[in-house]
C-alpha positions in Angstrom: -19.0 63.8 -107.9 -15.9 65.1 -109.1 -14.9 67.2 -112.0 -13.6 64.3 -113.9 -16.4 62.3 -113.3 -18.9 64.6 -114.5 -16.6 65.3 -117.8 -16.7 61.6 -118.5 -20.6 61.3 -117.7 -21.0 64.2 -120.4 -19.0 61.9 -122.9 -21.3 59.0 -121.9 -24.7 60.9 -122.7 -23.5 61.7 -126.1 -22.5 58.3 -127.2 -25.7 56.8 -128.1 -24.3 53.1 -128.8 -22.4 51.4 -126.1 -20.4 48.5 -127.6 -19.7 45.6 -125.2 -17.2 42.9 -126.4 -17.3 39.4 -125.9 -14.5 36.9 -127.6 -16.8 33.9 -127.6 -18.8 35.6 -130.4 -16.3 34.8 -132.4 -14.1 37.9 -133.6 -10.6 38.6 -131.6 -11.9 41.2 -128.8 -9.2 44.1 -129.8 -10.6 43.4 -133.7 -14.0 44.4 -132.4 -12.7 47.2 -130.4 -10.9 48.6 -133.6 -14.0 47.8 -135.8 -16.0 50.0 -133.2 -13.8 52.6 -132.6 -13.3 53.0 -137.1 -17.3 53.3 -136.9 -17.4 56.3 -134.8 -18.2 54.4 -131.5 -17.2 56.5 -128.2 -18.1 53.9 -125.5 -17.0 50.5 -125.1 -16.8 47.9 -122.6 -14.5 45.0 -121.9 -16.5 41.9 -121.1 -14.4 38.9 -120.9 -15.7 37.1 -118.0 -13.7 33.7 -118.9 -10.2 35.7 -118.8 -7.8 35.2 -115.6 -7.5 38.6 -114.4 -3.8 39.1 -115.4 -4.8 38.4 -119.0 -7.8 40.7 -118.9 -5.4 43.4 -117.2 -2.7 43.0 -120.7 -6.2 43.4 -122.5 -7.3 46.4 -120.8 -4.3 47.9 -121.1 -4.1 47.3 -124.9 -7.9 48.6 -125.4 -7.2 51.8 -123.4 -4.6 52.6 -125.6 -7.0 52.4 -128.7 -9.6 54.3 -126.8 -7.5 57.0 -125.8 -6.0 57.5 -129.1 -9.9 57.6 -130.6 -11.1 59.9 -127.8 -13.3 57.0 -126.5 -14.8 55.9 -123.4 -13.4 52.7 -121.8 -15.1 50.6 -118.9 -14.4 47.2 -117.4 -17.0 44.7 -116.6 -17.1 43.5 -112.9 -13.4 44.2 -112.0 -12.8 47.6 -110.2 -9.2 46.9 -109.6 -8.5 46.2 -113.7 -10.3 49.4 -114.3 -8.2 51.0 -112.4 -4.7 49.4 -113.4 -5.5 50.3 -116.7 -6.6 53.7 -116.3 -9.8 52.9 -117.6 -12.9 55.4 -117.2 -15.2 53.4 -115.4 -16.6 49.8 -114.4 -19.5 47.9 -114.6 -20.7 46.1 -111.8 -23.2 43.1 -111.7 -25.6 42.2 -108.9 -23.3 40.1 -107.5 -20.0 42.3 -107.8 -18.3 45.0 -105.7 -21.2 47.2 -103.9 -21.7 50.2 -105.7 -20.9 52.3 -102.4 -17.3 50.8 -102.0 -16.8 51.2 -105.7 -17.4 54.7 -105.6 -15.1 55.3 -102.5 -12.3 53.9 -103.7 -12.8 55.4 -107.4 -14.9 58.9 -107.3 -13.5 59.7 -110.7 -14.9 56.6 -112.1 -18.0 56.0 -113.6 -19.7 53.1 -112.1 -22.2 51.5 -113.9 -25.0 48.9 -112.3 -26.7 46.2 -113.8 -30.3 46.0 -113.0 -33.3 43.4 -113.9 -36.1 45.5 -113.1 -37.5 48.8 -112.1 -36.9 48.4 -108.6 -33.5 47.6 -108.8 -32.5 50.1 -111.2 -33.9 52.7 -108.3 -31.7 50.9 -105.9 -28.6 51.0 -108.0 -29.5 55.1 -108.3 -29.6 55.4 -104.2 -26.4 53.4 -103.9 -24.7 56.3 -106.0 -24.3 54.3 -109.7 -23.8 56.7 -112.2 -25.8 55.0 -114.5 -28.0 51.5 -114.8 -28.4 48.8 -117.5 -31.7 47.7 -117.6 -32.7 44.5 -119.3 -32.5 41.8 -120.6 -35.1 43.3 -122.9 -35.4 40.7 -125.5 -34.2 37.1 -125.6 -30.5 36.8 -126.0 -27.6 34.9 -127.0 -25.0 36.6 -124.5 -26.7 35.1 -121.3 -28.8 32.2 -120.1 -31.8 33.7 -118.5 -34.7 32.6 -116.9 -36.6 35.8 -115.9 -39.0 37.7 -117.7 -37.6 39.7 -120.8 -38.5 43.5 -119.7 -39.4 44.6 -123.3 -39.9 48.3 -123.9 -42.5 48.6 -121.4 -39.9 48.6 -118.7 -37.9 51.1 -120.6 -41.0 53.7 -120.5 -41.3 53.3 -116.9 -37.5 53.7 -116.1 -37.5 56.6 -118.6 -40.3 58.2 -116.2 -38.6 57.2 -112.9 -35.2 57.1 -113.0 -33.0 60.5 -112.5 -29.5 59.3 -113.7 -28.8 58.1 -117.3 -29.6 54.5 -118.2 -28.8 51.9 -121.1 -30.7 49.1 -122.4 -29.5 46.1 -123.4 -30.8 42.6 -124.0 -31.2 41.1 -127.6 -31.3 44.5 -129.3 -31.3 44.7 -132.7 -31.6 47.4 -135.6 -35.6 46.8 -135.7 -35.9 47.1 -132.1 -34.3 51.1 -131.9 -37.2 53.0 -133.4 -39.5 51.7 -130.6 -37.1 51.8 -127.9 -36.4 55.6 -128.9 -40.2 56.4 -128.6 -40.1 54.7 -125.1 -37.3 57.0 -123.7 -34.0 54.9 -124.6 -31.1 57.1 -125.9 -28.0 54.5 -125.2 -28.2 51.2 -126.6 -26.0 48.7 -125.2 -25.1 45.8 -127.7 -23.0 42.4 -127.7 -23.6 40.0 -130.4 -25.4 42.6 -132.8 -21.7 44.0 -133.6 -19.4 41.2 -132.1 -21.4 38.6 -133.8 -21.7 40.5 -137.2 -19.8 39.1 -140.2 -18.5 42.9 -140.6 -18.4 44.5 -137.1 -17.4 48.0 -138.3 -20.2 48.0 -140.6 -22.8 46.9 -138.0 -21.8 49.3 -135.5 -22.1 52.1 -138.2 -25.7 51.3 -139.3 -26.6 51.2 -135.4 -25.0 54.4 -134.9 -26.8 55.8 -137.9 -30.3 54.6 -136.5 -29.4 55.7 -133.2 -28.3 59.2 -134.1 -31.0 59.5 -137.1 
């Protein structure tokens, strides 16, 4: 890993709250980014699956300016090309996206995150060279249709014991889940609607940060 990648992962490990955007939940994406940054969030992912690449690139450019000014990390969901074009800090890849090894070769300085839906998939992503793994969904969520098993805190407990790289948890996480998940070994919590669909995203992000860091 490069020195810049190591520095980015050091900041990643300190973040605690990982806000993932989705304009479909009501608030404009950049308004959510501004609110999250104002609350003290230092880790944001652009996850705007409905946007054309050209529009996503424009949005990523604007989000990158905001996160740079705030000293926060920006990752782009799915699209390594957009992450590179915008000067983002990383990319988050799903199971059907660009292979982790290819992304690592093309962008050694970038954080390369990987989605996983089981402990086995998480270990596979680690072996492929992922910088971190996201495990989920833990609980029922409005963000995506899911026909599999919700993993709950037991999967967190197992992954904390077996994974050597950092991991994030995601899927239906609300404030009341955080104490239990922390006891299971989680330290970085990825949320979408808990912030993006809140009446006051800044207030919601600030409260989640308080619980995570408290």
